[in-house]
N, C-alpha and C positions, 0 to 999 in steps of 0.2 A: 167160573170158566168163561171168563167175559173175553177169553182170547181165542175160544172154539170157533168163532165166527170168522174169525180172521186171522188164520195160523200164520201169515207172513209177519205176523207180530211177534213170533215165538222164534226171537234169535238173541245172540250174545253168548253167555255162559250159563249153558243148563246143569247145575251141580246135580250129578247122579250120586245120590246119599248112598252111604253104607247102611245097612240093617242092623242097629244095635240091639245087641241080646244082653240079656242078665248072665251072670256067671252062672246060673245052672241052665242056659241057654233058651230060655224064653224071650219073645221080642219084648224088647223093653219101650214102651210107646212114650212115654215119660222123654228120655234119652231122644228118640226120632224128633218129638216137638223140639226141644231144645236146638237140634241141628237144624230144623227148618228155622227157627227165630235168627240162630248165627248165621247162616249163610244169608239170608236177608238183610241181616244188618252188615255184612259184608260187601256187599254189592252185587250177589248173583242175581243175573236176569230170571233167572228161571229154577226150576227144581224137579229132578227125575228121582223115581224110585221103583226099582224093580230090574235096574240093568244087570249086568255081570257084576258089577261092584256090590249090589246089594245082596246077593246071594239068593236069589228068587228059587233057583232049583232045588234048595235045600228046606225050602218053605212049602207049606200046605196051600192049597187054595183060599182057604178060609183066612189063614194069616195074613197072605199077599194082599188080600181086598180089605183088611181092616187095616192095613198100613197105607193102602190108598186114602182111607177115610181119614185117618190120622193125620197124615200128610196134607190133604185138601182144606182140612178144617182149619189147619195150624196157618197154611199160606192165607186163607180167606180171601183170595183172588185178586192177590197185589201182583203176583207175577204168574207166567204161565206154570202150568202143572202138567209134565209130560211122563205119567207113568208108564214102565214096562209093563206089558200085559201077555205077552208071549207064552208058549209053552211047546213043547215038541207035540202034543194032542190037540186037534181041532178044538174039539168041546171044551177043555180047558181054556185053550186060548180065548173064545168067545165068551166064555162066563167070566174070564178078568177082564175082558175088555167090557164086558156090560158092567162089571162092578166099577171099573174105574169111571164110565160114562156116568155113573148113578152117583159117583161120589164127587164129580163136578171136574174131570180133568178135561184140560183144553184140547189134549189129541192123546193118541194111544201109539206106544212105541212097540211094536210087534217083531220078536226076532224070527228070524229065519228057524223052520223047525229043524231040530238038531237032530243029529245019529242017522235019520233015515237016507241022507243025501238025496234029496228029490232032485227031479230035472228041473230045468228054467220052464218048461211047460207046467209042471206040478207047483212050482214055486207061484206062479202067474195064478193058477185057479186058486192057492191057497189063500194068497193077497186079496183076491177079488172076492173071494166068498166072505173074508172079514169087512171089507170094503161095502160089500152089500149089505151085509147085515146090520151095519151100523152107519148108514147114509148120512148123518148129521155129526158125526165125530171125524175129525181129521185122522187120518191114518197115516203113521210113519213106519217104513220100513227099518229094522235093524240088522244091517249086514255085519258080521263079527265071524268069519270065515276059520278064524284059528280055532274057536270054540264050537262052533257047528260042522263044521266040515263041509259046507256046502256056500259056495260064493254066488249073489243074486247078481245077475249081468246085467252091466249098462243097458242094453236092450230091452232087457225084461223091466227094469224100472222104469225106462221110456215108454212102456206098453202100457203099463201100469196107471203111469201119469197121466197117460192122455185117455184111456179108458174109464175111467173112475174119477171123478170129481172131488172126492174127498180123501184119494190117495194123495196127500202133498209132500213128501219128502224121505228123505234116506238117510238115518245115521249111519255114516261109514266109519267101520273100524278096522282097515287094511291099511297095510305099510305100502302098498302098491299105489305111490302117487298118480301115477297116470291114472288109475282107476277112477278117481275124482272127477278127472277132466273128461274122460269116456262118459261117466254119468250124466255129467250136465250137458254133455255135447249132444247125447242121444235124448235128453227128455227137456232140454232146452233150458233157459237161466230162471224162469219162474218155480223150478224145482227147488227145494229148500234141502239144504246138504248142509248135515253138522258133522263134524270130525271129531270119531273117539278116539284117536291117537294123539297122544298129548303132543308130540313133537311135529305133528302135521298140523295142528290147530290154526296156527297164525299163518303158513303158507298156503292155508284153502283159500283163506280171506278175498286175494286177490282174484281167484277164479272163480269168484260167485257164490262162495260159501255163507251159509246164515249164520255160523257160530259152530261152538263146540259143546259136547258133552263128555267133559273130560274129568276123570278119576282124581286129577289133581286139586279140582275145587273143595275134595273133603281136607285137606289140610292147609290150603292156601288160595283160597276161594277169592281173596280182594286182588292177589296179583292176577288170577286167572280173567276177573272179570275186567280189570284193567288195562289189560292187554289187548280185548276185544275193544274197549271204548278207545285205546290209543291208536289203534289199526284204523277203526271207521272214522276217527276225527283227522286222520292223515298225518298223524305224530309217528312215522315209520319207525324212527330213531328209539322212541321209548316204547313201542312194541316191540323191536327187537332186543332192546335190553331186558325186558322182562324173559321174554323167550329163550336168551341165553342163561341167564340168571338162574330160573327154576329148573334148568337140566339134572343136579342134583337131587332135587324134589322127585321129578319123573324117575330116575332110576332107584331114588327108595321105595316106588310104589311096588316096584317088579322085584324087590330082593329076593323074596318068596311070594308065592301065588297071591294075585291081589283078591281079597282087602285085607290078607292079614296082616302085612306091612304099617297101612295105613290105620287100621283099627288099633295094633300097637302104640303107634305114636299118637293118637287122639287120645287113649286112654292115659298116657304117660300125659299131655298136655291138659288132663283135666276136662276133655270135650264129651265123653261117653266114660261109664263107670267100669265097663267090660271090654276086653279085646276077643271075647269068645266068638271063635268061626264055628259054624256046624260042619261036621264030618260031610265029605272027605276031607275037607280042608282040615290042617291044625294050627294052633296058635305060632305065632313068630318064634324060631327057635333062639338060643341064645347067641349064636354066632350072626343069625340074622340083626339080632338084635343091635349088636354092636356095629355091624354095619348101617343099618340105620341112622342109629346116633352121629354117626360121622358126617353121613349126607346130611343130615338135618343140621347140623352144625355148619358144612359149608356152605348152607343156601338159607340160614336161619332168618335173613331180612326179608324173605318172601314168605315165611310163615305168618299166616294171619294171627295176629294175636287174639288169645281166648279171654274175649270179655262179654259174657253172656247175658242178653238182654234180658228184661223182664218179659213173663209169659204175656202173651197177647192173644191168648186161644179164641177163636173166632168159628162158630157155626157156620157150617155152608152146606146149602140144598140145593141139590140137581135141577 
């Protein structure tokens, strides 16, 4: 948790891991540790667990908390850990955020409460409650209106940023690119903003973005990390080359509901032992498999090779 006191260092490609399950549907913690090692070897600048790609709503509170502990221990404080701790229930959100804090997380990624469609004032109260409960833990809002049916307004983000020292940023998973600009204008340049939309990751950086939390990092972590590094180094040509080169892989992720396509490809490539997804999702269909194969072949040079590093398990205490 060495980045907790300086969240401005949580930049670059933060890989939002899938949650690997066994064929029987149990969380596969050994596979989770392997994925962390592979991500770090590939150059990812940070790790997240528990965002949409990780199927959090299909897991119990205990399963999610245990996943936080597994990932934090495997990271060993080498890169920032930004787990998703939100729920549609405030009590669960506080319980999960406490578990993440105790596991050694550097910040908590808290999704807007879904289904209820709260007002902007209600969202302000929600995030204020979380921020006050954990004054020493950086809090990051996770805005994904396509899944939650509510959009946290730029003005609300700006208000939270001004009123709470530990409300530090927002992950924006919206295709409304104007929204990114309005959020940064409302809050100011010190707000940390990460893109969760793959094809808006690169365009966000010139506006002042801190990086991205892209599901693409599950299959092409090196390319995603290198795109960020090229951009901040001023190599616009290389950054654009990767941005356009990975288009087929971005399409691959959403052939069917995320993360089923990524999990199927990861199993095919030997990264995980099972492509199991929990209900209400279903595994990739045969027609989906054909489409994923074709898209993977079209951008094969951007897929990170599967060379699994040796185990480097490290215990971490909060």
